[in-house]
C-alpha positions as CSV (number, residue, x, y, z in Angstrom):
1,M,96.7,86.7,116.2
2,I,99.6,84.4,116.1
3,R,99.9,84.3,119.9
4,Q,96.2,83.5,120.2
5,L,96.3,80.7,117.6
6,V,99.4,79.0,119.1
7,E,99.0,79.5,122.8
8,H,95.2,79.5,123.2
9,A,93.8,77.6,120.1
10,H,96.8,75.2,120.3
11,V,97.4,75.4,116.5
12,P,100.9,74.1,115.8
13,A,103.1,77.0,114.6
14,E,104.3,75.0,111.6
15,D,100.7,74.7,110.4
16,I,100.2,78.5,110.2
17,L,100.7,80.4,107.0
18,V,100.7,84.2,106.9
19,Y,100.4,85.8,103.4
20,D,99.9,88.7,101.2
21,A,100.3,87.7,97.6
22,Q,100.4,91.3,96.3
23,R,103.0,92.6,98.8
24,N,106.3,91.6,100.3
25,I,106.4,91.0,104.0
26,Y,108.1,93.7,105.9
27,P,111.4,92.5,107.6
28,G,110.2,94.1,110.9
29,L,107.1,92.0,110.9
30,L,109.0,88.8,110.1
31,D,111.5,89.4,112.9
32,K,108.7,90.2,115.4
33,I,106.8,87.0,114.7
34,W,109.7,84.7,114.2
35,G,111.2,86.1,117.4
36,G,108.5,84.2,119.3
37,Y,107.3,81.6,116.8
38,K,110.1,80.6,114.5
39,E,108.2,77.9,112.6
40,I,105.5,80.3,111.2
41,R,105.4,80.3,107.4
42,F,105.1,83.3,105.2
43,V,104.1,83.7,101.5
44,Q,104.7,87.0,99.6
45,R,104.7,88.3,96.1
46,D,108.4,88.1,95.2
47,A,111.2,85.8,95.9
48,P,112.7,86.4,99.4
49,D,115.4,89.0,99.8
50,P,118.5,87.1,101.1
51,E,119.9,90.2,102.9
52,H,116.8,91.7,104.6
53,Q,114.4,88.8,105.0
54,K,116.6,86.0,106.3
55,H,115.3,84.1,109.3
56,P,116.9,85.3,112.6
57,A,117.0,81.8,114.0
58,Y,118.3,80.0,110.9
59,G,120.5,82.7,109.5
60,A,119.2,82.2,106.0
61,I,116.0,82.2,104.0
62,H,113.7,79.9,105.8
63,N,109.8,79.6,106.1
64,L,109.4,82.5,103.5
65,E,108.5,81.9,99.9
66,A,107.0,83.5,96.8
67,A,103.5,82.7,95.7
68,Q,103.2,79.7,93.5
69,W,100.4,80.7,91.1
70,V,97.8,78.2,90.0
71,E,94.4,78.6,88.4
72,G,91.6,78.2,91.0
73,V,89.3,81.3,91.1
74,S,86.2,81.7,88.9
75,Y,84.0,84.7,88.3
76,S,80.3,85.0,87.6
77,A,80.5,87.9,85.1
78,N,83.2,89.3,82.9
79,H,86.3,87.5,81.6
80,Y,89.5,87.7,83.6
81,N,92.9,86.3,83.1
82,A,95.5,86.7,85.8
83,A,92.7,87.3,88.4
84,R,91.8,83.6,88.1
85,F,95.1,82.6,89.7
86,A,95.8,82.2,93.5
87,P,98.8,80.9,95.4
88,Q,98.9,77.1,95.6
89,Q,100.0,77.6,99.3
90,V,96.7,79.3,100.0
91,M,94.6,76.8,98.0
92,D,96.2,74.0,100.1
93,A,95.0,75.7,103.3
94,T,92.1,74.1,105.2
95,Y,90.9,77.3,106.9
96,L,91.5,81.0,106.5
97,I,91.3,83.9,108.9
98,N,90.7,87.2,107.1
99,L,92.6,89.9,109.0
100,A,92.0,93.3,107.4
101,L,92.7,97.0,108.3
102,L,89.9,99.5,109.2
103,K,90.5,102.1,106.5
104,A,89.0,103.9,103.5
105,H,90.6,103.3,100.2
106,S,90.9,106.6,98.3
107,Y,91.3,110.3,99.2
108,P,91.2,112.8,96.4
109,F,92.6,116.0,98.1
110,A,96.2,115.3,99.3
111,A,98.7,115.3,96.5
112,A,101.4,114.6,99.1
113,E,99.8,111.2,99.6
114,G,99.5,110.6,95.9
115,G,95.9,111.8,96.0
116,D,93.8,110.2,93.4
117,E,90.2,109.1,92.8
118,G,91.1,105.6,94.0
119,Q,89.2,102.5,92.9
120,T,86.6,102.1,95.6
121,G,85.3,103.4,98.8
122,V,86.8,101.1,101.4
123,T,89.2,98.2,101.7
124,L,87.9,95.9,104.5
125,T,87.7,92.1,104.6
126,G,85.9,91.9,101.3
127,K,88.5,93.7,99.2
128,N,91.2,92.1,101.3
129,H,91.2,89.2,98.9
130,F,92.6,91.4,96.2
131,G,95.8,90.3,98.0
132,S,94.9,86.7,97.4
133,I,95.0,86.8,93.6
134,K,97.6,87.3,90.9
135,G,95.8,90.0,88.8
136,P,93.8,92.4,91.1
137,G,94.3,95.2,88.6
138,E,91.9,93.4,86.3
139,L,89.1,93.9,88.8
140,H,89.7,97.5,89.6
141,G,87.7,98.9,86.8
142,I,84.5,97.2,87.8
143,I,84.7,98.5,91.4
144,N,85.9,102.0,90.5
145,T,82.8,104.2,90.8
146,N,84.0,106.5,88.0
147,Q,84.2,103.4,85.7
148,G,82.2,100.2,86.0
149,G,81.3,100.6,89.7
150,T,77.9,102.2,88.9
151,P,75.1,101.7,91.5
152,H,74.2,98.1,91.8
153,A,76.8,96.7,89.5
154,Y,78.3,93.2,89.5
155,S,81.0,92.9,92.2
156,P,83.9,90.4,91.9
157,I,84.2,90.7,95.7
158,V,81.2,88.4,96.0
159,D,82.9,85.8,93.9
160,L,86.1,86.1,96.0
161,A,84.1,85.8,99.2
162,A,82.2,82.7,97.9
163,S,85.2,81.0,96.2
164,P,85.9,77.5,97.6
165,S,89.6,78.3,97.2
166,L,89.4,81.5,99.2
167,G,86.5,83.1,101.1
168,A,84.4,80.0,101.6
169,K,87.2,78.5,103.8
170,T,87.1,81.5,106.2
171,I,86.3,80.7,109.8
172,L,87.0,84.1,111.4
173,Y,87.0,87.8,110.2
174,A,89.0,90.4,112.2
175,M,89.6,94.1,111.7
176,D,92.6,96.0,113.0
177,G,91.3,99.3,114.1
178,I,94.1,100.3,116.4
179,Y,95.2,103.0,113.9
180,C,92.9,103.8,111.0
181,A,93.8,105.5,107.7
182,R,91.9,107.5,105.1
183,R,93.3,105.7,102.1
184,H,95.8,103.0,101.1
185,M,99.5,104.0,101.6
186,S,98.5,106.8,104.0
187,Y,99.1,107.8,107.6
188,P,96.8,107.1,110.5
189,L,94.0,109.5,111.6
190,H,92.2,110.2,114.8
191,F,88.5,109.5,115.1
192,P,87.0,112.6,116.7
193,N,83.3,111.5,116.9
194,A,81.5,109.0,119.1
195,P,82.4,106.5,120.5
196,F,86.1,107.4,120.1
197,H,86.2,111.1,120.8
198,N,89.9,111.4,119.8
199,P,91.2,115.0,119.6
200,A,92.0,115.6,115.9
201,D,94.7,118.2,116.6
202,P,97.6,118.1,117.1
203,Y,98.3,115.1,115.1
204,E,100.8,114.0,117.7
205,N,98.2,113.6,120.4
206,P,98.2,110.0,121.8
207,N,94.5,109.2,121.3
208,W,93.7,106.7,118.6
209,P,90.7,104.5,117.7
210,S,92.5,101.6,119.5
211,S,89.9,99.0,118.5
212,I,89.7,95.5,117.2
213,L,86.6,94.2,115.5
214,V,85.8,90.5,115.2
215,S,83.0,88.5,113.7
216,L,82.1,85.1,112.2
217,D,80.2,87.1,109.5
218,G,82.4,89.1,107.1
219,V,79.5,91.0,105.6
220,A,78.3,92.1,109.1
221,L,81.9,93.1,110.1
222,D,82.4,95.2,107.0
223,S,78.9,96.8,107.6
224,V,80.0,97.9,111.1
225,A,83.3,99.1,109.8
226,L,81.7,101.1,107.1
227,D,79.3,102.7,109.6
228,I,82.3,103.7,111.7
229,L,84.1,105.3,108.8
230,Y,81.0,107.1,107.7
231,S,80.5,108.5,111.2
232,Q,84.0,109.9,111.3
233,T,83.6,111.8,108.1
234,K,81.2,114.3,109.8
235,N,82.3,117.6,111.3
236,N,85.9,116.5,110.7
237,N,87.6,119.0,108.3
238,D,91.2,120.0,108.2
239,E,92.6,123.5,108.1
240,D,92.0,123.7,104.3
241,G,88.3,122.8,104.8
242,H,88.7,119.3,103.3
243,P,87.2,116.4,105.1
244,R,89.9,114.3,106.8
245,I,88.1,111.2,105.7
246,A,86.1,110.9,102.5
247,I,84.2,107.8,101.5
248,R,83.5,107.2,97.8
249,E,79.9,106.7,96.5
250,N,78.4,103.2,96.4
251,A,80.8,102.0,99.0
252,D,78.1,99.7,100.4
253,D,77.1,98.1,97.1
254,Y,79.3,95.1,97.4
255,L,77.8,94.4,100.9
256,M,74.3,94.4,99.5
257,E,75.5,92.1,96.7
258,E,77.0,89.7,99.2
259,A,74.0,89.7,101.6
260,L,71.6,89.1,98.7
261,A,73.8,87.0,96.6
262,D,71.0,84.7,95.4
263,H,68.9,87.7,94.3
264,P,71.3,90.7,94.2
265,P,70.5,94.3,93.2
266,S,72.7,93.9,90.2
267,G,70.7,90.9,88.8
268,T,74.0,88.9,88.5
269,S,73.7,85.1,88.7
270,Y,76.5,84.5,91.1
271,R,77.8,80.9,90.8
272,Q,80.7,78.9,92.2
273,N,81.4,75.3,91.1
274,G,78.2,75.5,89.1
275,K,76.0,76.2,92.1
276,H,74.1,79.4,92.9
277,V,75.8,81.4,95.6
278,T,73.5,82.1,98.6
279,S,73.6,84.9,101.1
280,L,77.1,85.4,102.4
281,G,76.1,87.3,105.5
282,V,74.0,90.1,107.0
283,F,74.1,93.7,105.8
284,E,72.4,96.6,107.7
285,Q,73.2,100.1,109.0
286,W,73.0,101.2,112.6
287,D,70.2,103.3,113.8
288,S,72.3,106.4,114.5
289,D,75.9,107.5,115.0
290,D,75.0,108.3,118.6
291,D,73.3,105.1,119.6
292,R,75.0,102.6,117.2
293,R,72.4,99.9,117.5
294,Y,71.5,97.2,115.0
295,S,68.4,95.0,114.7
296,R,69.6,92.5,117.4
297,N,70.6,95.3,119.7
298,L,67.1,96.8,119.4
299,N,65.3,93.4,119.6
300,P,67.5,90.6,121.0
301,E,64.8,88.0,120.7
302,Q,63.4,88.6,117.2
303,G,66.2,90.7,115.5
304,K,67.8,88.8,112.7
305,G,70.6,91.1,111.8
306,I,73.7,92.4,113.5
307,E,74.3,92.6,117.2
308,L,77.2,95.0,118.1
309,I,78.8,94.2,121.4
310,Y,81.4,96.4,123.0
311,V,84.2,95.0,125.2
312,N,86.1,97.7,127.0
313,R,89.7,96.8,127.8
314,T,91.0,100.1,129.1
């Protein structure tokens, strides 16, 4: 992404900020990017580590800083405290690129992975903004399907996506599906079903999803990603009979809320800056796991939904 922005879009490296306000940036990633583009800036949760995060070109902490929290995010329902704060550095940005991972969020079976009920079905570009705010834990209850995340409930993901400080500034959505995981803090999994056909065993086999998904519509992109994840849950059990990938119920609710933000299933009056939020994108499901066609694939002239285009780079 950095290479494309600098060398093809001609964005000055010093104008690019890479951030995750809920995590610290891995030293290996810092070194990899700074090795080619030393003026890229990073923002992370904590103050930089002077031993492990020093800049290889400058020999000290440089172009890496902790989030400077300021109030700038509003919600259409419920009352939140820390979740109203975002980094000043991000609020100062003119445009955002939302770069997410293609993965489920929770997996209830594997204790070795800290198996738990999780908070939600998937973490794609929508929930990616939980890494843009100070208090994401305040929002977990309302999206946890064992708590407030009942069918057609209010979703704070809509407000994050519509926020003038965050999602409303997004000009591109991208999904890293090179390796895909079944939960947060997990290991990658093969995708045995179409169109990937990765052998699931042994784990060490070299076949992986090896995909990147890109769209100007974050709702459409998450819709396709969710269809992919659903398709890989089928006929995909491990030696204990557990599904290798399990998707929590109501995983698509936030997408329906986003697509129908001006008349959502929850009945919420979504507002930002005093104005009603309108549709944030297109949500639909493909026709089948075998054909993987959406409305514009089926009817290019009159279809008004998603068109899924494959570009094979093998």
